[in-house]
C-alpha angles and dihedrals in degrees: 000000000000123000096253093048089049092049091048091052090050092051093050090055093056119106094227093055096064092037091053093044095051092042090055088049089054092050090047092051092052091048093047090055089059094046098044097043098079091055095058121100114269095241093058101080105052105149096316110131095356094124104003099065095060092050093048092049091050092053093044094049094053096041097043092053089054093045091049091051091048093048092050090049092050091050094049089048090052091051091052092047092052091049093052101038103032123011136306088234089073094060093083089057093052091048089053094049105133096208095056091042091052091048095050092043093049094051092047091047092051090051092051091046090052094049093048091046092051091049090051093049094048092049093047093241092140121068123200093282091044090055089055092052090046090050091053090048090049092053089050092051092048090052091051091048092051093050091046092047092052091051091046092052090053093044099047094058090074102021111126095003120134096259091047092050093049091050092049093048090046092051092049092046092047092050091050091046092051090050090048092050092049093051118001091178096057090236096314134102128273116279119266130184111289111244116248094242097049116131118231122227118211135193125227090218130084117217145080123310105239102171139013121203099214092176091058091048091048093051091050092047093050093046094051099032095245138147113218127204114197112220102176119057123194106287094036119126108230131187136174092283098045114082121234093203143340123241125213132170141059105309102172131081091199098042100276117154123244092250092053092049093047090051090067117047109314095081091056091049093051093046091053089063088071116075108211121192137165094249134043121251130211100226104086097009112087091175094060093066091052091048092049093050092048090049090055091052092044092053092046089055095050115116090246092058106024096185109151091169091067090049090054091050089051090051089054090049091049091053092051091049094048091048088065085077109102121256090254131049106293106242101134127214110322101212122185091218093062115116118268092259114124113206127187121214137216112269125233089243090059092049095048091047091052091048104043112020094082090047092051090049097046105024103061091086089067114060091199090059092044092052093047090048091054091049092048092054092048091051091051092049091050095047096045109033094181088063092058096103093050092044091049091058091053091046090052091052091048093047093050093049094043094053090049093049109034107085100170112089094213092051091048090051091051090050093050090049089053090050091052 
């Protein structure tokens, strides 16, 4: 995905985008009623809407402002609940929830439409025919508000609850894992050893890499005759002393060295292909979803919460996410026409460590969680045979910790039976 497409996708997910769009629609509907009214036949208006439309708009304006405030309060409360009970990493998923955004935007748009309509009525902008058009538009808006309110009532009952948060994190993690399985190199070539004379490119910012525009890097590499080696994948914390990538090749048309060319403008162009933010994002980072799920389970197993059932649900979710890996080692299609941009990829060892290390650390106090963890690892090893060496290392860590922790002989026998 290119940088502009990625930025457009990010903008569409923002709460203000839909709110502004629907508010503009409300304003446009009120203005259209004033413009279209004079062109209607004279016998259309009669007494329809002469008095009713003003009253309806007054009621809608006062009620929609209250409903908008209530909806915003409920959404903020759900964000706080998810942060305290699950993980702060899930908040960005709740903020991007389309149902809550549509509800808030519809209520705000209806309020704006009502206010603009009242202003038009009080200033005598609408004639008799214009009032009829405004009345029809008001009825349409009321119908949309009622449908949206019914959907919002059903949605808010579970919005931000533990099960809802787990499902959202699982969906985001599964989407990122599917994208990783389809193309682990983000459109580039497999990583190769970086030449000794390669020139590093740094960023002046400190934060997490959230997106890499491989197409932009490939265009710059082809134009200057370079070979690029990405050093910072999405999810990597970079700072002014950690390179984003290394550049190798003959960059100059008149014999300049790579370092001399980079010192001018090319380094800045290459660095702009990396989006750096303060917080990690799920889109190109398959490890973040695994980390967020393990954080939910770790918090559920804390002494203050002591909720092994949630940890077991998270283990089921982790298994479903990891099973989105393909049956064979995910390398993607190695096409010769791909740009000369070599991209590493997260290893399976890294992913399994992110997913299961917190559970091994926190879950050994609950034999139910330990047994389900052993079964989850065995299911993953059976479903993805190429992952057997990585899974075996996690199983060895689990077995060592379990035998040191489980004191009850019956619990230990149940654990050994699960391992067999």
